[in-house]
C-alpha positions as a printed Julia matrix, in Angstrom:
195×3 Matrix{Float64}:
   0.0     0.0    0.0
   1.06    3.51  -0.69
   1.66    5.81   2.19
  -0.97    8.34   1.07
  -3.61    5.59   0.91
  -3.01    4.68   4.52
  -3.25    8.28   5.65
  -6.42    8.74   3.58
  -7.96    5.71   5.29
  -6.85    7.01   8.65
  -8.33   10.4    7.79
 -11.65    8.85   6.76
 -11.71    6.72   9.9
 -11.07    9.74  12.08
 -13.65   11.76  10.16
 -16.34    9.13  10.64
 -15.52    8.94  14.34
 -15.75   12.72  14.58
 -19.06   12.78  12.75
 -20.42   10.1   15.07
 -19.33   12.11  18.09
 -20.91   15.26  16.63
 -24.19   13.43  16.0
 -24.16   12.07  19.54
 -23.42   15.49  21.01
 -26.19   17.14  18.99
 -28.71   14.53  20.14
 -27.57   14.24  23.77
 -30.53   16.08  25.4
 -32.99   13.89  23.52
 -31.01   10.73  24.33
 -31.01   11.68  28.01
 -34.77   12.33  27.87
 -35.28    8.88  26.34
 -33.13    7.31  29.02
 -35.06    9.15  31.73
 -38.38    7.91  30.31
 -37.04    4.36  30.19
 -35.83    4.63  33.77
 -39.22    5.83  35.03
 -40.98    3.1   33.06
 -38.63    0.41  34.35
 -39.1     1.28  38.03
 -42.85    1.92  37.78
 -45.17   -0.6   39.39
 -47.94    0.34  36.95
 -48.22   -1.3   33.54
 -46.14    0.67  31.1
 -47.92    2.51  28.33
 -45.78    2.62  25.24
 -45.64    5.92  23.41
 -44.85    4.57  19.95
 -45.22    0.8   19.95
 -48.38   -1.2   20.33
 -48.06   -4.0   22.88
 -47.64   -6.5   20.02
 -44.93   -4.43  18.3
 -43.12   -4.02  21.63
 -43.12   -7.79  22.12
 -41.65   -8.27  18.65
 -38.9    -5.66  19.11
 -38.12   -6.97  22.58
 -37.72  -10.48  21.11
 -35.3    -9.09  18.5
 -33.33   -7.27  21.2
 -33.24  -10.45  23.28
 -31.57  -12.25  20.36
 -29.07   -9.4   19.87
 -28.06   -9.47  23.55
 -29.39  -12.8   24.83
 -29.79  -13.9   28.41
 -27.52  -16.72  29.48
 -25.41  -16.82  32.63
 -25.67  -13.04  32.59
 -28.63  -10.72  31.98
 -29.53   -9.71  28.45
 -31.52   -7.0   26.7
 -34.82   -8.25  28.11
 -33.61   -7.98  31.71
 -32.11   -4.56  30.99
 -35.55   -3.36  29.78
 -34.15   -1.9   26.57
 -37.62   -1.92  24.99
 -38.59    1.14  27.05
 -35.52    3.0   25.87
 -36.23    2.08  22.23
 -39.87    3.15  22.5
 -38.88    6.53  23.88
 -36.08    6.95  21.34
 -38.67    6.65  18.57
 -40.66    9.55  20.0
 -37.66   11.79  20.7
 -34.18   11.78  19.18
 -34.86    9.08  16.55
 -38.41   10.06  15.63
 -37.37    9.86  11.97
 -36.89    6.08  12.43
 -40.58    5.39  13.12
 -41.34    4.41   9.52
 -38.2     2.28   9.43
 -39.49    0.33  12.44
 -43.03    0.01  11.08
 -41.79   -1.23   7.68
 -39.09   -3.38   9.29
 -41.58   -5.19  11.48
 -43.65   -6.02   8.39
 -40.54   -7.3    6.62
 -39.65   -9.33   9.71
 -43.09  -10.96   9.59
 -42.63  -11.89   5.9
 -39.17  -13.35   6.6
 -40.56  -15.31   9.55
 -43.01  -17.13   7.26
 -40.04  -18.63   5.42
 -38.38  -20.04   8.53
 -41.35  -20.64  10.84
 -44.52  -20.83   8.72
 -46.67  -21.93  11.67
 -45.58  -19.11  13.99
 -48.06  -16.26  14.17
 -45.49  -13.81  15.54
 -41.71  -13.57  15.73
 -41.8   -13.43  19.53
 -43.64  -16.78  19.59
 -41.19  -18.63  17.32
 -38.52  -20.96  18.68
 -35.09  -19.44  19.28
 -33.57  -21.28  16.3
 -36.26  -19.91  13.96
 -35.82  -16.41  15.35
 -32.08  -16.53  14.71
 -32.57  -17.8   11.15
 -35.08  -15.01  10.51
 -32.76  -12.35  11.89
 -29.86  -13.63   9.8
 -32.05  -13.14   6.73
 -32.57   -9.44   7.58
 -29.33   -8.6    9.41
 -28.0    -6.36   6.61
 -31.13   -4.19   6.54
 -31.25   -0.67   8.0
 -34.06   -1.87  10.28
 -31.95   -4.54  11.95
 -28.93   -2.25  12.17
 -31.05    0.4   13.91
 -32.6    -2.08  16.34
 -29.1    -3.33  17.15
 -27.83    0.21  17.78
 -30.82    1.07  19.99
 -30.43   -2.21  21.88
 -26.77   -1.56  22.65
 -27.44    2.02  23.77
 -30.32    0.9   25.98
 -28.25   -1.95  27.41
 -25.24    0.18  28.35
 -26.9     3.5   29.21
 -26.49    5.03  32.63
 -29.29    3.45  34.7
 -30.06    6.81  36.3
 -31.39    7.9   32.93
 -32.99    4.65  31.82
 -32.11    1.37  30.17
 -29.49   -0.84  31.78
 -32.01   -1.83  34.47
 -30.28   -2.78  37.7
 -26.95   -2.15  35.93
 -27.38   -5.32  33.87
 -25.19   -4.09  31.02
 -22.49   -2.77  33.31
 -22.31   -6.08  35.13
 -21.82   -7.9   31.83
 -18.87   -5.71  30.78
 -17.4    -5.52  34.28
 -17.84   -1.78  34.64
 -17.62   -0.55  38.22
 -19.71    2.55  38.67
 -17.42    4.03  41.28
 -16.92    7.49  39.85
 -14.5     8.57  42.55
 -11.04    7.08  42.32
  -8.03    7.68  44.5
  -4.69    8.5   42.91
  -2.34    7.27  41.76
  -4.1     6.17  38.62
  -0.88    5.02  36.99
   2.86    5.14  37.31
   3.03    8.7   35.94
   0.73    9.97  38.73
   2.87    8.31  41.38
   5.99    9.89  39.89
   4.29   13.29  39.77
   3.17   13.03  43.37
   6.68   12.07  44.46
   8.11   15.08  42.62
  10.03   13.2   39.92
């Protein structure tokens, strides 16, 4: 490879990272509002009223999220209550994705008929059939968006919603102790000792 090709790739990689950070920063208040809604919904004792989804649509999206981050020896998307975060996201910062979800759920239903013709709904199909169905649509913008929303809802700060009972943080081993004592590394020790 030529040297200028590598730097061009590096430049494009850095540019895409910068654009992603800019998008995130521009949408932060709406993301925090979605997380707050999800948090209130998750801790509420009352049945949750979805703002965008019908109960049936919510069950379908929750089943997709549960395949993206499944429950095994550790909690998954279902236990982290990511469905509440996704529902709120579709009425706030990702309102423009509503049609994508509506159309995607229809496409999911058509794909399901190929792999589980007797299943009335995706959420009722066996795990193996669900995985086969998702593999058939995994390159679609719908699946990519559900995956992104699932990950955000799974790892979000629980004070703002998603990540119910710190499920996502437990999976990745994140300790939410935001106050650390120095030294953080060898350079801090050297600095403190005056070297």
